[in-house]
N, C-alpha and C positions, 0 to 999 in steps of 0.2 A: 687745479688738479684735473686731469683728463679722465673721462669715462672709458672703461675698458670693455672690449667686446667679450661676450661669453666664450669661455674656453681659451681665452688668451692668457699668456703667462705674465705674471707680475714682473716688475723691473728687476727685482732681486733674484729672479730665476725660480721662484716658488711656483709650483703648478697649482692651478685652480682645481679643487677637488669637487667631486659630486657626492651628495649625501644620499645614500641608499636606504636609509631608515624609512622614509615615507613609502617607497616602493615595496619594501618588505611588509609594511603594514597592510597595504592594499592587497598583496598576494595572500597574506594570511586571512584577510577578510573574505576573499574569494574562495579560498580553500574551506573555510568554515561554512560558507553559504552552500557550497556543493555537497559537503558532508551532510548538512541538515536536509537538503532537498532530496538527496538520494535515499535517505532513510524513509521518506514518505512515498515509497513506491506503492502502486495499487495493490490492494489486498488480494485481489483475485488471482494474481500471478504467484502467490505464495505456495499454493498447492497445485502441482501439475495434474490436470485432469483432461481426459478425452471426452468432452461434452458431446451429447447427441446434437444433431443438426436440426434446425427449424427455420423455415422461411419467414416467420413472423416475429423474430426476436427483436427486443428493444434494449436500449442502453440501461445499465444499472445506475441507481442513484448512490451517492456516497454515504448517506446516513443509514442505509439498509444493512443490518447485520447479516452476514453470509455464513451459512453452515455448509461445509463441503464434506463429501464422502469419497475417498479414493477407491481405486480398484481392489485394494486389500481389505476394505471395510473400516479403515481408520477415519475417525471423525475429527473435523477441524472447525473452530469458530473464529472467523476473521483471520484465517491463516495460522492460528495457534492450535496445537494439538490438544484435544480434550477427550473425555470419555463420554459414553452415552448416558451414564448415570449422572454425571456432573453438568450435562448440557443445559438442562432446564434452569438450574440455579445460576449459571453464567449468562444465560440468554435473557432472563427476566429483567435485569436493569437496563438492557439495551433496547427493549421494546418501546419505551416511552418516546424516544427520538424518532422512531420509524413508524409510529402510529399503528403498531401491532403487525407490521409487515416484516417478513423474514425471507431472505434469499436462500434457496437450496440448490446446490450444485453437486451432482453425483456423476461419477465416471460412467461412461456408457457400458463398460464391461464390469461394473461394480456389482455389489451384493444387494439384491432387492430387499432382503429382510432387514438389513441395516438401515436402508433408506426409509423403510416403513417405520422402524423404531425411532429414527430421527424425526420423522413427521409427527409421531406421537409425542415425543418430548417437546417439540415446538408448541404443540397444542397445550400441553401441561404448563408450559411457561407463560401462556397467555397470547401466543401468536394467533392472529385471526386471518391473516392474508399470507399466502405462500407464493413466492415468485420463483419459478423453476429456471435454473440456468441452462442455457443452450448456446450453441455457436451458430452464427449466421451462415446459411447456405444460399448459394446463388440461385 
């Protein structure tokens, strides 16, 4: 019996077929991978803010809970909308991983009174260090 080259026809005229099942499996695994990694987008892009500029800004750590206040005075915790009254209760369990540090990002044109209220709620929750969010300026 002679060995046949790949893609060659058998003597009876039957075509050699290609099995697509393994390729479909690989494509589905790649699709699942991209779906999972795309949902892990950075939290700071969840709320569009015009942060004030600073020449001495540093990178944010990932374990730091971030409280954001937009220009309309809406409050967000890690990109999820919340109220000022509920903020301390939601923030308290997150402070253990960040060693009492909390990030605060507020829109440059935002409401100062709401920002002060947020700072007060952070203190009530046990936050001891406050990292203010800025954008880097050249």
